[in-house]
C-alpha positions as CSV (number, residue, x, y, z in Angstrom):
1,M,161.8,199.2,-143.7
2,I,159.0,197.2,-145.3
3,H,159.2,196.6,-149.0
4,G,156.5,198.2,-151.1
5,A,155.6,194.8,-152.7
6,V,154.5,193.5,-149.3
7,L,152.3,196.5,-148.7
8,I,150.7,196.4,-152.1
9,S,150.2,192.7,-152.1
10,A,148.6,193.0,-148.6
11,F,146.1,195.6,-150.0
12,V,145.3,193.3,-153.0
13,I,144.7,190.4,-150.7
14,F,142.5,192.4,-148.4
15,W,140.5,193.8,-151.4
16,F,139.8,190.4,-152.9
17,L,138.9,189.0,-149.5
18,A,136.4,191.8,-149.0
19,L,135.0,191.4,-152.5
20,F,134.4,187.7,-152.2
21,C,132.8,188.2,-148.9
22,L,130.5,190.8,-150.4
23,L,129.6,189.1,-153.7
24,P,126.8,186.8,-152.4
25,I,125.1,189.6,-150.4
26,G,122.1,191.3,-152.0
27,I,122.1,189.5,-155.4
28,G,118.3,189.8,-155.8
29,H,116.5,187.9,-158.5
30,A,118.4,185.6,-160.9
31,D,117.9,185.2,-164.6
32,P,116.0,181.9,-165.1
33,Q,118.0,180.8,-168.1
34,T,121.5,181.5,-167.0
35,G,121.1,181.7,-163.2
36,A,123.1,185.0,-163.1
37,P,121.8,187.8,-160.9
38,L,119.9,190.4,-162.8
39,K,121.3,193.3,-160.6
40,P,124.6,192.2,-159.0
41,H,125.6,195.7,-158.0
42,L,129.2,195.0,-158.7
43,L,130.4,198.7,-158.6
44,R,128.8,199.2,-155.3
45,K,130.4,196.0,-153.9
46,A,133.8,197.0,-155.4
47,G,133.6,200.4,-153.7
48,I,132.7,198.8,-150.4
49,A,135.5,196.3,-150.8
50,T,137.9,199.1,-151.4
51,A,136.8,200.8,-148.3
52,A,137.1,197.7,-146.2
53,A,140.5,196.9,-147.7
54,M,141.7,200.3,-146.8
55,V,140.6,199.9,-143.2
56,L,142.3,196.5,-142.9
57,W,145.4,197.7,-144.6
58,V,145.7,200.7,-142.3
59,I,145.4,198.3,-139.3
60,F,148.0,196.0,-140.8
61,Y,150.3,199.0,-141.4
62,A,149.8,200.3,-137.9
63,L,150.7,196.9,-136.5
64,I,153.9,197.0,-138.4
65,L,154.8,200.5,-137.4
66,F,154.2,199.8,-133.7
67,H,156.2,196.7,-133.9
68,V,153.3,194.4,-132.9
69,V,154.1,192.4,-136.1
70,N,157.7,192.2,-137.3
71,L,158.1,191.0,-140.9
72,E,161.9,191.0,-140.9
73,A,163.5,187.6,-141.2
74,R,165.7,186.9,-138.1
75,D,166.9,183.9,-136.3
76,D,166.1,185.0,-132.8
77,E,163.2,184.3,-130.4
78,S,161.0,186.9,-131.9
79,H,161.1,185.3,-135.2
80,H,160.0,182.0,-133.6
81,F,157.3,183.8,-131.8
82,L,155.9,185.2,-135.1
83,T,156.2,181.7,-136.6
84,W,154.4,180.1,-133.8
85,G,151.9,182.7,-132.8
86,L,150.6,181.2,-129.6
87,V,154.0,181.0,-128.0
88,K,154.1,184.4,-126.3
89,T,152.0,185.3,-123.4
90,L,150.3,188.7,-123.6
91,S,150.6,189.3,-119.8
92,T,154.4,189.0,-119.5
93,G,155.5,189.8,-123.0
94,T,158.1,187.1,-122.9
95,P,158.2,183.9,-125.1
96,N,157.8,180.5,-123.6
97,S,161.2,178.9,-124.0
98,A,159.9,175.3,-124.2
99,A,157.6,176.3,-127.1
100,I,160.6,178.0,-128.8
101,R,162.7,174.8,-128.5
102,K,159.8,172.8,-130.0
103,A,159.5,175.3,-132.8
104,R,163.2,175.1,-133.5
105,S,163.1,171.2,-133.5
106,S,160.0,171.3,-135.8
107,E,161.8,173.5,-138.2
108,G,164.8,171.2,-138.2
109,A,162.5,168.2,-138.9
110,C,160.9,170.1,-141.8
111,R,164.3,170.9,-143.3
112,S,165.4,167.2,-143.0
113,V,162.2,165.9,-144.5
114,S,162.4,168.4,-147.4
115,S,166.1,167.6,-148.0
116,A,165.3,163.9,-148.0
117,L,162.5,164.5,-150.6
118,I,164.8,166.5,-152.9
119,A,167.6,163.9,-152.7
């Protein structure tokens, strides 16, 4: 089961992403003194951002429901596939064992570097 905080934060991220993509579109004329747009249409852009975020969130949730994306932390090959997204081939559906070994060794190297920095 996915924690509600993950779903809410995903929606917030999608909303802000959509809003910031929409902000420069259609700003019209600017005030000569301040440089601010005279009619920024913020409510319209917020509405469009909400609709776009809903669509992206539904796609995100569907990917979770159909187990295309697995957000559970596990120490098996599927976890390493999600960590290194290019490991799995789409045709066979099986992970590449050499790439998984590389991912595991890279994770070990990161742990040893971080423990050396802390010490």
